N, C-alpha and C positions, 0 to 999 in steps of 0.2 A: 457569546459566539454562537452563530447559527450555521448549520450544514444543510444546504438545499438538497432534497432528495433526488433531484434530476442532475446533480453533480456527482453522481455515483462513480463516473469513470475517473474523475480526479480522486475521490475517496478510495476507490480500489488501487489507484497508483500509489497512494500513500501506504496502504496496506501492503503492497507488493514491496515498496521501498523499505518499509520497516522490517519486514521478516528478512530481507536480504542484507541486513546490517550485522548478522550474527557471525561469530568467529567461525562457525562451521562452513558458511558460505566463502568467507575470506581467508580460509586455510590458516586460522589461528588469530587472526586480528579482528577483534570486535570493533565495528565502526560506530558504536554508541558507547564508548567507555567512560564518559564523563558528561557533566552538564553542558560544557561547551560544545561537544559533539551533538548533544540533544538539541541545543538551541540552533546550531547550524542545520540539522536535519529538518527542524521545523520551519526555518526560513526558507530553504529550498522547496519544501512542500508548499508553503504559502505562495511563493512565486509562481508556482504550477497551478494555482487555483484560478478558476475561470474569471473571478472578479478581482483577483489579487489582494483581497482584503481579508482581515481576520485577526484574532487575538492569539493564535497558536504560539508564535515565537515569544510573546510576552508571558504566556503561561509557562513556557520552557525556562524562562529566565527566572521565574519565581519557584522552580522546582527544588525540592529537597532531596537529600541522598536516597530517602525512601521511595520518592517518586521514580528515580531512575531505576531502581530495582523493580519497581512495579511495571515500568515500560518494558524491561527485559522480559518479565513474565507475560506481559501482553503480547509481545512478539511471538513467543512460544505457543500461545493459545491461538493467535491468528494463523501460524504456520501449521498447527495441528489441522485447522479447518481447511486450509488450502490443500494439504497432504491426503485428506479424506473427504473428497468432494461429493458426498452423498446429499441429495437435496434436502432431506429432513435435518440431517446433522448440521448442514450450512445454515439453515433457517433457524434452528434452535440456538446454535452457537452464536450467530450474528445478532439474534434478538437479545441474547444475554449481554453482548458487547454494548448495546444501546440503552441499557438499563439506567445509565447515569445521565440520560437525556432528560431535559425538562419537557416544556411544551411542544406540541407540533402546531405550526402557525403558518399562515400565508404571509410572505415577505415580497417586496417589490423585486421585480426582475431587473437586474442591472442593465440588460442589453435592450429589452423591449419595453418601451414606454407604455404605462398604464396597464401592464401585465403583472401577474403575480405567480409565485410558485410555492410549493410546499416546502417546509424547512423545519428542522428539529433544532431546538436551542439547548444550550447547556444549562443545567441548574446553577443557581447562585453558589458561588465558592468552589466551582469546579476546578480541578487540576488538569495539567497537561496530560496525565494518564487518562482521566475522564475524557478529555476531548479527542485524544488519539483512539480511545475505545469506541466512541460514538462515530468517529469518521471511518474507522475500519468496519464497524457494523453496518452503516449506511452503504458503504462501497460493496461489501459481500451481499447484503440483501438486494441492492439494486442490480447487481450482475446476475444473481440467480433469477430475479423476476424478469429482466429485460433480455438477458442473452442466454442464460442456462448454466447448469453446474459443469458442462464440459469446458468451460473457460478457465477452470482452475487447474493448473498444470506444473509439471516439474520442468526445470530447464532442460532444454534438448541438447546442451553442450556436454559431451561425455565425461569431462572432468569436474563440472559444476554440481554443487549440491543446493543451488537456489531453486526458488519456485515463484510463480507469478499468477496474477489474475489477468486475462487477456480481454481487453476491452476495445480491441481494434474492430474496426468495422467488418473486414473479411473473417476474422477470427482465426488467422493462421500464424499467429506470433509463435515462435519457437524457443526464445531465450528469456531468461530473467532480466538480463541486461543486454540488450541486443548490440549496443556499441562495444561491449567487452567480450561477451561470451560469443557473440556471433562472428566477431572479428577473429577471435582466438580459433574458432573452429574452422573458419575460412583458410586461415594461415596454415593450420594443421593439415587440412585437406590438400592444399596447395603443395606443401612440402612433401606429403605422402605420394602425390601424383608425379612430382619430380624426381623423387627417390626411385619410383618405379620404371622410369624412362631409361631406355639403353643409352649408355654413354657413347658420344661419337668422337 
C-alpha cells in the first residue's frame, strides 16, 4: 500500500474520522467495537481516497483482536495530537506515526498522464494498524506543512466532544461532523429563537 504525500487532505480526513469513533464522542457507543466495524471504517475511508484504490480494507479483514486494541490506542494518540496543536508536538508525534513506513518513492499520478508524485509505502508484512498510523501521520504532517497548526480544532457544537483537522480551502470549518453536529446546533438555535418569541 502506498500513501501519496499530496493526498494529505484525504489522510487528515481518515485521522478525523478515526478519532471521532470513540465512545466519548458518541455518548457511550464506541463506533469501532469489533473487526466488522473496523472493516466498514476502512471501506468508507477507501471510497473517499482520490484514486479509490488501496489495500486498507484487506488489511482490516486480516486483523487480529490485538490489532483492534492497537487501533484504539492509535486513535488516542492521534486525538492527543489534535487536542494539543503545538507545531513541534505535531511534527514529532506525526513523524513517530510514520515510523512503520517503508520507502519513499515516486509513483505515477492517476489523474495526470506522464506525471509522478511522492508517496510512502508500507513495509512488507504491515498490519492495518501500521497503515492507519502512516495515513494519520501523513495527514497531520501535510496539514502542518501546507495549512498550519491552526487547522487542528475542537468541535464547535456545545454538546459535542469531537475534534477535527480542517482541510477546507477557506479554513472555516466549525464541526467535527458538519452533517450531524452542524444540523444539531442549527436546530437548537432555531428552537431557542422560537422559544424567545412572544406568543401571539
